[in-house]
C-alpha positions as a printed Julia matrix, in Angstrom:
69×3 Matrix{Float64}:
   0.0    0.0    0.0
   1.41   3.4   -0.99
   1.8    6.11   1.66
  -0.43   9.15   1.16
   1.48  12.4    0.97
   0.12  15.08   3.22
  -0.19  18.44   1.54
   0.55  21.63   3.4
  -2.34  23.98   3.89
  -2.05  27.41   2.33
  -1.69  30.59   4.34
  -0.52  31.42   7.82
  -0.88  28.66  10.4
  -3.61  29.24  12.97
  -2.5   30.87  16.2
  -3.17  29.2   19.55
  -6.34  30.31  21.35
  -5.91  33.66  23.05
  -3.1   34.74  20.72
  -5.21  36.43  18.08
  -3.61  39.67  16.9
  -6.62  41.96  17.19
 -10.29  42.41  16.48
 -11.42  44.49  13.54
 -14.16  47.01  14.27
 -15.77  48.47  11.16
 -16.41  52.2   11.4
 -17.65  54.72   8.85
 -15.8   58.01   8.65
 -16.23  61.08   6.5
 -13.37  61.79   4.08
 -12.46  65.0    5.9
 -12.24  63.09   9.21
  -9.93  60.47   7.69
  -7.66  63.22   6.33
  -7.68  65.04   9.67
  -6.9   61.86  11.63
  -4.18  60.83   9.17
  -2.47  64.23   9.54
  -2.65  63.99  13.34
  -1.22  60.45  13.24
   1.62  61.51  10.96
   2.43  64.47  13.23
   2.58  62.05  16.17
   4.79  59.66  14.13
   2.19  56.89  14.55
   0.24  54.81  12.09
  -3.39  55.79  11.68
  -4.49  52.65  13.55
  -2.08  53.29  16.44
  -3.19  56.92  16.69
  -6.88  55.96  16.68
  -6.38  53.28  19.36
  -4.41  55.67  21.57
  -6.92  58.51  21.13
  -9.92  56.26  21.8
  -8.21  54.75  24.85
  -7.55  58.24  26.25
 -11.18  59.23  25.66
 -12.48  56.05  27.3
 -10.25  56.58  30.35
 -11.45  60.17  30.71
  -8.0   61.67  30.12
  -9.13  63.4   26.94
 -12.75  64.44  27.3
 -14.83  64.32  24.14
 -17.57  67.0   24.05
 -21.13  65.7   24.35
 -23.36  66.47  21.37
């Protein structure tokens, strides 16, 4: 009987449970907001994602109050 060759699966191997990189949260933004945020991120020498996470974390912790509308 011939041995069956196992084929490698394509793509990145699955990470162990609890080691997932991050969750993706869809959010709609106006073009002018994206441009504004991108400029602020660049000025802070951060990626847009890093800047958004940091800014949202500050707002959630109350260290950077967001005005109520």
